[in-house]
N, C-alpha and C positions, 0 to 999 in steps of 0.2 A: 503493498500500501505506498501513496507516495506522501511526503510530510506534509504533503496541503490537500489530505484529506480527512476530514470532519465528521465522527461517530455518532449518528446522534442515537441512543439508545430509548426504546420505550416498551416497559418489561409488563409493567400491569394494566389492567382496563382503567378507564375510564375517562373523565374530564380533563384535558390538557391543562395546564394550571400557564402561567402570562410567561414561565422562564421556555415552556418548552415553544409555545406560540411565537416567541420570539426569535428563537432557535430555526422554528422552519420558515421563520420571514427570509430570516441570512438565505435559504436554502432555497429561495424560488418558491416551496412549496405553497407560501400567501406571498401575493405579489400585486402591484397596483400601475396605474398607466401610465405613461410618460409623460413626467412634468407632475405625476402627482409622489410623490417616495412616501412608504407610510409612515405614520408620525409615530412620537411614545407613547401621546395620550392616547392614543386609539385601543392599546394594550391593558384590557381589566384583568382580575384577577382569576376568571375561568372565558373570557370572548377576548373576541376584536371586534370594535365598532367599523361598518358596514358606511362607506361614505356615497353620496351621492353622488354623479356624472355632471356631465355640460350638455346633457337632454333628456325631454322627456317627451315620449309619445303619446299621445291622449288616443285608447283605442277605445270602441265601440263595446269589447265586452273582458270579463275578463278572462283566460283560457290556462291549459295546459298541452306544455309541446311534447307531448309524450312520442309521437312518430316523427320529430322535426326540432329543428333550430328556435329558439325562439325569435330569431331574425325574419323565421320563413315565417311565425304567425305574424309578426310584425306586416310582414308588406302585406299580409294580406283584411289585420286590422285597425290599419292606423289610420286615423284622422285626420291628424294633423301633428308636428314637430314642432318644441318649446327650446327655446337656450335657458340655461339654466346657471350659466356664466355670470351674470349679473342678477340674477334673482327672477322670477315667475310668479306668479298666482294659481293654485292649484285650486278649483273648484268642485265644495261638497258633491259627494257620487256623482263623481265623475270619476272613471279607471285612467290611471297612467300608469306605464311602465318605463322606467328607469336605470338602463345602463350606469351599473357601481364602477367605481373606480377601482373596486379590489378584484384579483384573479383567483382561481385555486389551480392547483397543477398536485391531484390528490395522488401519492402513490397505487398502482392496481392492484390486484388479489392477488398479490404473490407473499405466505408469508414462511422465510421471514424475508419483507422485504432488502433488495441487493439496488436497487436503482438508485444511480448516481444525479444529482442535481445540483446546479450549477447558477448558484444565485447569488453567489456574492463576484461585486467586481473586484477584489482581490485574486480571484482566481481559486478561491478555497471552493472543494466538492464537497457536498455533503453525502453521507450512506446511510439510509433512514436503517434502522435495523430493529424490526418491530414484530410480535408475534401473534397482531392481531389487523384486521383491517381498519386504516384510518375513512373514516367519513364527518362528516356535517352535521349540525342545526342550525336552523337562524331563528330568532323571533324580535319581535318589537321592542326595541328600548323603553323604559318607563315611562320619560318623556311621553312618547310617542302616542300610546295608547290612555296617558289621561289628556292628551286632548283630543282623542276620538278619531285617531286615521289607523284606519285600519291597512297594514300593510303585510307584504308574505313574500319570500323569496324566488326568483323561479330561475331554473337553468335548463338548460337545451338536455332535450329528450327526456325528462321527467315527466313521472307518471304522478308525483305530489310535491305539495309546497312544501317550502320550508326544509326539507330534507334532501343532504346531497350525497349519492353513492359514493362509494370508493373506487377512485380511480375516475375522476371527474377531473376535466383539465378544460377549462374555459371560461369564460366569462360570468359573471352573476346578476344579475335580473332583479330591479323589485320594483312589484306592483304599489301602489297606492293610492288609494279613495279615501280622502278625507270624508268624514261624515258630519260631523255639528259643525264644523266650524272653517272658513278656507283658511289656508296657508300658503306665506309666502318661503319659497327653499330655495336654494341655490346652490350650485356644484361645493361637493364638501360636506355641507349637512350630515348627520347621522341619526337616522330612523331607525336602523337597524341595527342587531350584535349577529355574530356567528363563534360557535362551538364546534370544537374539532375533538372526534371520543377517537380513543384506544379499543375499538369493540365495542362493546353493549353492553354495561350491566345497570341494574339499577339495584337499590338497596328493598328485601322484601319487607313486609310488614313487623315481618318477629326483628328483622334489623333496624327496623326503622324502633319499635319498640323498647329495644336493648339499648342502641344507642342512646334515648330519652331519657333514660336509665339513671346513665352516668354520663352525660353532655343534653343536658334539656334545649328541646326545639320548639316548645310553645311552654307559654305563662300565662296566669291568670291576669289580669285588670290589678290586682291586689302587688303583683311583680313574682307571686312565687309558680315555683313550677309547674305546671298542671298534672296529675298524680298520674301516672300511668294507667292506670283502671278507665280514667277518663279521654284518653287519647280516642280518635276515632280512625281507623286505618279500614284499608278495602283495595289494594293495591296503591296506596297513596297513603299521606297524612290530610285529613279533612280539617276545612276551619272552618267556621261561621262570620257570620255577620253582624256585626254592632250598629243596633239602632237604640239604645237604652242612655240616656241622659238626662241633665236636670232641664226644668222648663226653661226652653231660648236658650240652649244649648243647641250647637248644628253637627249633626250626623252625618249629612251628604249635602251633595249637590246636586242639583240636574242642568244641564246643559240647555242655553239657551239657544233658540232660532234665529235666520235670518242675521248676526252680527258681525261686524266689521270683522278684516280676516288678523290672523293670528302673523305675525314676522317671528319666524326662529332665531333668530340672532338678537328679538330683545328679551332680554333676562328680566326676571322681577320687576317689568313692566306696565303690566296690561290691570286697570283694576275687575275684581273680581267678580263684582254686582254687575260689570258692562258684560259678561259672556254667561256667570253663573246663577240660579236661583238657589238658597241656601234652603236645605231640609231640616227643619226644627223636628228636637226630641218630642213625642208624644205620650204623653200619658198610659196607653196601652201597648207601648212599641212594636207596634209594625206601622205600615205602609202599603199604597198601592202603587207599584209601578204602571206610566202610561204604556202603553206600544209605541213600541221603538224610540221611545225617549230612550236618549243615555245619560245615566246616574253614575256618581263615585261615591262608593263607601268607602267603610276599613273593617277589617276582622278584627271580630270580639276577642280573640289568642292573640298575644305580644310572640312574634317568632324569632329566631334567630339561627343563623345556618353555619354548623364549625367550618373552622378552617379546611377540614378534610375530607369535608362533602360540596358537591353544588348541585342547584336546585332549581325547578321549575315549576310553575304553575300552570296549572293545565285546564282546558274549556270543562266546562261544567259540565255533568252529563244531561243531555238533555232529556232522556227519561226521568230525569228527577223534575223538570218543572221547564215551561218555556222563554229561558232566559240565556245567554250565553254573561260567561266573566270570565275579566282577563284576558284582555290584549297581549300583557307584557308579559313574558314567562318567565326568563331568567332571574334566578335569586342570586349571588354571589356569595363565594363564602365570605363569609366576617361579618356577612349581612345583621345585623341588629344584636351587634357585639359583640362580648364578651358574657360570662354566663351573668357576672355581676349585674350588666348592663339590662338584664333584663328583658332583652328581644324590643325590638319597631312591628309596628301595625302592618301590615300585608294593605295595600290598597289596592280597593277592586272595582274594577270597570263594570260596568253591566248596561246590558241593554234586556230588555223582555222585548217577545218577538209576537203580533200575531194578537193577543190577546192580553187584558190587563191581569199582572201577578203580585198573589200578596207576599209580600215577604216579613218578616218575624227576628225583633231580636233572638238572637241564639241560633236561628237557622242556617243548619247545615247550608255551602255556600259554592266551596272550592275545595279542588284538591293541589297536593301539591307532591311531586315525586324527586326523589334522590338518587344523583349518582355517585359513585365517588369519583378523587380527582384522581390522576396518577400519581400525584405529588404534590404534599400542599403547596400554594402559591407563594410565590414572593412576597410577593404584598396585596392584601385582602381588603373587601370594604371597609370604606368607612374614612378615617383621617390617614390611611395611608397614599386614596387618589383622592380625597377632602371629596368623596360621593355626595350628593345632592339630598339625599332622602333616606341616611342613615340615622336611626334614632324616633322615627317621625312620629308620628301621631295620623289623623286625617288631612293629608294634604293631597293636593292642587299642581300643578306641572309649575316648573321655575319659571315659567314665562310671566306668572301672574304676579301682585304685589301679596305678598305673606308676612 
C-alpha cells in the first residue's frame, strides 16, 4: 500500500458520527458542486446539512423516478425554472424540485469494501473497509418543520423518498412544498440533513427499557425520570402531547393563513402574532383540531438522547388517528443534555386530515426510534455547536421573536 493511502475502518453497525462524516467528505464520498465547498458548520453530531443549489423547478406534481433519472422526470413535469442565486419566493402548496449542492458516491455492494476514493486535493486516496453496506437517510431540519415546509430528498431511479441506497452515485434533489407561508430561499440555505448508516440496526423495545433504567430517556414534568413501567414501547418509544396549563398559559400555536412571506435569512425577526394564533390551556385539557390546519405543540414528556445513540421521530401511525405529526425527524446525540439537565420537550408539528380531530392532554402522539452510533460523536448537540433548540419548552422556529 502506498504511503498516501489512508484506510477508513467501519467496524460497528450504526449511524456515522461527525468525525467519520468528515473523513468520508475528504474521501469524496460526500462532495459538493464546484465553487461551493462543504462548510465546517454543515457537520452535525450525526448528520450533515444539505444546501439548496442555484435553481428551482416548479413542477406540476410530486413524483418518484423509479425507472429513470430525476432530470428525465423534470423534462416532462417542469413548468418553469427559478434562479435562487439572489433569492426567490416559493409559494404555498406549489411543488418545487431543487438540485442540492451536495452529491454522494456511496460504496457499492461489496463487503468488505475495497474501492479507492480519491477525494483529497493533496492526492491522498482513501480505502473504506467496512463489514456492512453504507446507505443514507434524509430528513427535514427542525426549523423547516416548524415553518410547515414539507420537504423530501429524491434520488435517481429511486422508489422511496428520503432513503438512499448503498452504491448510489449522483446528484441529490429536494422536493419543497411550503404549506402555511410563502418562503424566500436562496442558494446555500439548509432545509434538510443527511445521515449515513453502516448497516442498519434499531434498538429493540427491550434495549430501550434497559437503556432507560441506567441512562434515562424520558422525564416527567417535575424533572424526575419516568418510571420504566410507565414507558410506552412498541417498535419504538411513544411520547404524548402536552395541553395542560394554568389559565392564560399558551400550550400551542395555530398557523394563520394568507400571511406575508418569511425570508429564511431573517433570524429572530418576525412577530409571532403576525403568523400564529396562540392556543391557551383549557380547563378540560382538550381541543379539536381543524382539518388541514397546522399546529405546533410540545410533548408532555421531556426527552434526552444519550451520546451513544441517535434518534428519529417517525410519522404518526394513521391507524391511530387522522393526523400526521412531526415533519422534522432527526434528534442528535446530546439533545436534552445530561441526566442532570432533565431533558427537553420535543416540539410536535401537527396537521389533521379530512375531519376534525379531538386531542387530549397526555394522549399518545408520536414515536421515537433509536439507532446506535458507530462511535460516540466528537461533538454533541447543545453548547458544542450552539444548537438552537437545546433545553426547549414549547418553541416556534428561530425566525420568530421569542
